[in-house]
C-alpha positions in Angstrom: 79.6 82.9 47.6 82.3 83.9 45.0 84.3 85.5 47.7 84.2 82.4 49.9 85.2 80.2 46.9 88.1 82.6 46.1 89.3 82.5 49.7 89.1 78.7 49.8 91.2 78.4 46.7 93.7 80.9 48.1 94.1 78.9 51.3 94.7 75.8 49.2 97.3 77.6 47.2 99.1 79.0 50.3 99.0 75.7 52.0 100.6 74.0 49.1 103.2 76.8 48.8 104.0 76.6 52.5 104.4 72.8 52.5 106.8 72.9 49.5 108.8 75.7 51.1 109.0 74.1 54.5 110.5 70.9 53.1 113.1 72.8 51.1 115.2 69.7 50.4 115.2 66.8 48.0 112.4 64.3 48.9 115.0 61.6 48.8 117.0 63.3 51.5 116.7 61.4 54.9 114.6 63.0 57.6 116.8 63.7 60.7 115.8 64.4 64.3 118.6 66.0 66.4 118.2 65.1 70.1 120.3 67.7 71.8 119.6 70.2 74.6 122.7 72.4 74.2 123.2 72.5 70.4 123.0 75.6 68.2 120.2 74.2 65.9 120.1 77.3 63.6 123.8 76.8 62.9 123.4 73.1 62.3 120.4 73.6 59.9 122.4 76.2 58.0 125.6 74.2 57.7 124.3 70.7 57.3 121.7 71.5 54.6 121.5 68.2 52.7 119.0 66.5 55.0 115.5 67.2 56.1 115.0 68.1 59.8 111.9 67.1 61.6 110.4 68.1 65.0 109.6 64.6 66.3 111.8 61.5 66.4 108.9 59.3 65.2 108.9 61.2 61.9 112.7 60.7 61.4 114.7 58.3 59.4 117.8 59.0 61.5 117.6 59.8 65.2 120.9 61.5 66.4 121.5 61.7 70.1 124.2 64.1 71.2 125.6 63.8 74.8 128.7 65.2 76.5 130.8 64.9 79.6 133.8 66.8 80.9 137.3 65.6 80.3 140.2 65.7 82.7 141.8 68.8 81.1 138.5 70.7 81.4 137.5 70.2 77.8 134.4 68.3 76.7 133.9 64.9 75.1 131.0 64.7 72.8 129.2 61.4 71.7 127.1 61.4 68.6 124.9 58.3 68.5 123.2 57.6 65.1 120.0 55.4 65.3 118.6 54.3 62.0 114.8 54.1 61.5 112.5 53.1 58.7 114.6 52.3 55.7 117.8 52.8 57.8 117.0 50.4 60.6 120.1 48.3 60.0 122.4 51.3 60.2 123.6 52.5 63.6 126.9 54.3 64.4 128.7 56.2 67.1 131.2 59.0 66.8 133.2 60.5 69.7 135.3 63.7 69.6 136.7 66.1 72.2 137.1 69.9 72.5 139.7 71.9 74.5 138.9 73.9 77.6 139.8 77.1 75.8 137.8 76.5 72.7 135.2 79.2 71.9 131.6 78.5 71.3 132.1 79.1 67.5 135.0 76.6 67.4 132.9 74.0 69.3 129.9 74.3 67.1 132.1 74.0 63.9 133.7 70.8 65.3 130.2 69.4 66.1 129.0 70.2 62.6 132.1 68.5 61.1 131.6 65.3 62.9 127.8 65.4 62.4 128.5 65.5 58.6 131.0 62.6 58.8 128.4 60.4 60.7 125.7 61.1 58.1 127.8 59.9 55.1 127.0 56.2 55.5 123.3 57.0 55.6 123.2 59.1 52.5 125.6 56.9 50.5 122.7 55.0 49.0 120.8 58.2 48.0 121.3 60.4 44.9 122.5 63.3 47.1 125.8 61.5 47.6 126.7 62.7 44.1 126.9 66.3 45.5 129.0 65.4 48.5 132.7 66.3 48.4 135.2 64.7 50.9 138.5 66.4 51.6 141.5 65.4 53.7 143.8 67.9 55.4 147.1 66.3 56.5 148.1 67.3 60.1 151.1 69.6 60.3 152.6 67.6 63.1 151.5 64.0 63.5 153.9 63.3 66.3 152.4 62.8 69.8 153.9 65.4 72.1 155.0 64.5 75.6 152.8 66.1 78.3 155.2 67.9 80.5 152.4 68.6 83.0 151.7 64.8 83.4 147.9 65.4 83.0 147.7 68.0 85.7 145.3 70.9 85.0 145.3 74.0 87.2 142.6 76.7 87.2 141.9 79.9 89.1 138.6 81.7 89.1 137.4 85.0 90.4 134.0 86.3 89.8 131.6 88.9 91.3 127.9 89.7 91.0 126.5 93.1 92.0 122.9 94.3 91.9 121.2 97.3 93.4 118.3 99.7 93.4 117.1 102.5 95.6 116.1 100.4 98.6 118.4 97.3 98.2 121.9 96.3 97.5 123.3 92.8 96.8 126.8 91.5 96.1 128.5 88.2 95.8 132.2 87.6 95.4 133.8 84.2 94.8 137.3 82.9 94.2 138.8 79.5 93.8 142.0 77.6 92.8 141.8 74.0 91.6 144.2 71.2 90.6 142.9 68.2 88.7 144.6 65.1 87.3 142.3 62.6 85.4 143.5 59.5 83.6 142.0 56.2 82.8 143.2 54.8 86.1 143.2 57.8 88.4 140.9 60.7 89.2 142.3 63.4 91.5 140.5 66.7 92.2 141.6 69.4 94.7 139.8 72.7 95.3 140.5 75.8 97.4 137.6 78.3 97.5 136.2 81.2 99.4 133.0 83.4 99.0 131.4 86.4 100.5 127.8 87.6 100.0 126.1 90.7 101.4 122.5 91.9 101.2 121.4 95.3 102.4 117.7 96.5 102.6 116.5 100.0 103.4 113.6 100.3 105.9 112.5 103.9 106.4 115.8 105.6 107.2 117.8 102.6 108.3 119.7 100.0 106.3 119.5 96.3 107.4 122.5 94.2 106.5 123.2 90.5 106.4 126.3 88.7 105.2 127.7 85.2 104.8 131.2 83.9 104.5 132.5 80.5 103.4 136.0 79.1 102.8 137.3 75.7 102.4 139.4 72.9 100.8 138.1 69.7 99.3 139.9 66.8 97.8 138.8 63.6 95.9 141.0 60.7 94.9 139.5 57.7 92.9 141.3 54.6 91.7 139.8 52.6 88.8 139.7 48.9 89.7 137.8 47.6 86.7 135.1 48.7 84.3 132.6 48.4 87.1 134.4 49.1 90.4 136.2 52.1 91.9 137.7 52.9 95.3 138.9 56.2 96.8 137.9 58.8 99.3 137.1 62.4 100.1 138.7 65.0 102.4 137.4 68.4 103.4 138.2 71.4 105.5 135.7 74.2 105.6 134.0 77.0 107.5 130.6 78.6 107.1 128.9 81.4 109.1 125.5 80.2 107.7 126.1 76.6 109.0 127.6 77.8 112.4 130.9 76.1 111.5 134.1 77.8 112.5 136.2 74.8 111.2 135.4 71.3 110.0 137.9 68.6 109.2 136.6 65.5 107.4 138.0 62.4 105.8 135.9 59.6 104.2 137.0 56.5 102.3 134.5 55.3 99.6 133.8 52.4 97.2 131.6 52.5 94.1 130.0 49.8 91.9 128.4 50.6 88.5 126.2 47.9 87.0 126.9 49.3 83.5 130.5 49.8 82.3 131.8 53.3 83.0 132.5 53.7 79.3 128.7 53.9 78.7 128.1 56.7 81.2 127.0 59.2 78.7 124.0 56.9 77.8 123.4 54.9 81.0 124.7 54.3 84.5 123.4 52.6 87.7 125.9 53.4 90.5 126.1 52.5 94.2 128.4 54.7 96.2 129.2 53.8 99.9 131.1 56.2 102.1 132.1 56.0 105.7 133.6 59.1 107.3 135.0 60.8 110.4 135.1 64.6 111.1 135.9 67.0 113.9 133.9 70.2 114.1 134.4 73.5 115.9 131.3 75.6 116.1 130.9 79.4 116.0 128.2 79.4 118.7 127.0 76.7 121.1 124.7 74.2 119.4 121.2 73.0 120.5 123.0 70.0 122.0 125.3 72.3 124.1 128.4 71.6 122.0 131.1 74.0 120.9 133.2 71.2 119.3 132.8 67.5 118.7 134.0 64.4 116.8 131.5 62.6 114.6 131.4 59.4 112.5 128.9 58.7 109.8 128.2 56.5 106.8 126.2 57.1 103.6 124.9 55.3 100.6 124.0 56.9 97.3 122.2 55.1 94.4 122.1 56.9 91.1 120.3 55.8 88.0 120.7 57.6 84.6 119.3 56.7 81.2 119.4 58.8 78.0 117.5 56.9 75.3 115.5 57.8 72.2 112.3 57.9 74.3 113.8 60.5 76.7 116.0 61.0 79.7 115.7 59.7 83.3 118.1 60.7 86.1 117.2 59.7 89.6 119.3 59.6 92.8 118.7 58.4 96.3 121.1 59.3 99.1 120.8 58.3 102.8 123.2 58.9 105.7 123.3 58.7 109.5 125.7 59.3 112.4 127.1 56.1 113.9 126.6 57.3 117.5 122.8 57.8 116.9 121.0 56.3 114.0 118.0 58.7 114.6 120.3 61.5 113.4 119.8 60.8 109.7 119.2 62.3 106.3 117.4 61.0 103.2 117.2 62.7 99.8 115.5 61.8 96.6 116.0 63.8 93.4 114.5 63.1 89.9 115.0 64.6 86.5 112.5 63.1 84.0 112.0 64.1 80.4 109.9 61.7 78.3 108.5 61.8 74.8 105.2 60.1 75.5 103.8 60.0 72.0 104.3 61.8 68.7 104.6 65.5 69.4 103.9 65.3 73.2 106.5 65.3 75.9 106.5 65.7 79.7 109.3 67.2 81.9 109.4 66.6 85.6 112.1 67.8 88.0 111.9 67.5 91.7 113.5 66.5 95.0 112.6 66.0 98.6 114.8 65.6 101.6 114.0 64.3 105.1 116.4 66.1 107.5 117.1 64.8 111.0 120.8 65.5 111.3 121.1 69.2 112.1 123.6 68.9 114.9 125.1 72.3 114.0 122.1 74.5 114.8 122.7 77.5 117.2 121.2 77.1 120.7 120.2 80.7 120.9 116.8 81.5 119.4 116.9 83.4 116.2 115.6 87.0 116.0 113.0 87.9 113.4 115.7 89.5 111.2 117.7 86.3 111.3 114.8 84.3 110.0 113.7 86.8 107.3 117.2 87.4 106.1 118.3 83.8 106.3 121.5 84.6 108.3 121.8 81.2 109.8 120.6 77.7 109.0 117.2 77.2 110.7 115.6 74.0 112.1 113.6 71.9 109.6 112.8 68.3 109.1 112.3 68.5 105.4 112.7 70.5 102.2 111.4 70.0 98.7 111.4 71.5 95.2 109.6 70.6 92.0 108.9 71.7 88.5 106.6 70.2 85.9 105.8 71.0 82.3 104.2 69.6 79.2 104.8 70.4 75.5 102.9 69.5 72.4 104.0 70.1 68.9 101.9 69.6 65.8 101.7 70.8 62.2 104.4 70.5 59.6 106.9 67.7 60.5 109.8 69.7 58.8 112.2 71.9 60.7 114.6 73.1 57.9 114.1 76.8 57.8 116.3 79.3 59.7 114.8 82.8 60.1 116.7 85.0 62.6 114.5 88.2 62.1 113.3 89.8 65.3 115.5 87.3 67.2 114.6 83.9 68.5 112.5 81.3 66.9 109.1 79.7 67.3 107.0 76.9 66.0 105.8 75.1 69.1 102.8 75.4 71.3 103.7 75.2 75.0 101.0 74.1 77.4 
């Protein structure tokens, strides 16, 4: 009995010690929930150490949503949205900053922390911890705006390779590209040259079975901003692919797009309708199932894309349909969804998936594939659908605080994944 009593008192003591240690901040410090899928949270907790971090947004005084999108020069624009809760319901703010395309991960996370601190100042100004905050100003060395001699054009070249092997198999993939982009408020122009080669080899008894794929092509996109909701432009493409039985394909397609929400709000929400009508001429590597070695085709397509990133979660859904104008039965329909919801305190659900109904495979080879062709996926095969899906649930409970950083043994924990 004495032993049980002693153990009970010890548990109470340890529980109290753990609770006080986990908070680790002034009780008057606001509780913050960082809503970010790509942030270095250990670094943020270490550098921004004057607030209390919590695991769930419902426990927070300040919900900070961090989103990003690529800029024309290849950098990244970050948007920090501060949503006040509880005693801070009347305070909301948004901060936007950009990084360069050659900034390292360390430079980016330091910039993020800098602006994260700036955005928190109005929230802590009415708390005692404001007395311990120092604000410094560093005057820029050169405040003059320099003229851009490249006129917003950005050029990139990429070469990469992937190699893998073991006793009975070898794999390699080589890719190269050159791109030229010019993005301004009124114009968006992207041009890309690329080529790739992949090869897989498998040993069966004393023989090696080999399969390879080659692709090369050019693509171009030009978009003109008409208003905060409308855009017009078009696509062009030249490509070849051994997998798709395409020796050469030439395509041009004008397009028009309407966004119900202003484009300036695209990091948080968008509802786009993109209509395209196109023409192409195709030369095939081998005769198709329709006895064609070359042909001219005309098509039209409509894509509807919906995206919301809100405090309750993220929803991204797109529906795309197309058909050839000479035969409406030769059509394609695709639906893709990315759903991440915080259903209630501590519980979230993640659902990713897509399904396509395929009735437009005019490029299929007429000759019947051999067993090796099917198993090694040398060529596109006949199908009228494809799908993919992933679903997961997570539930967090226990201490609401998330302040401590402990890098020992690598990684971190604290959540139960179901």
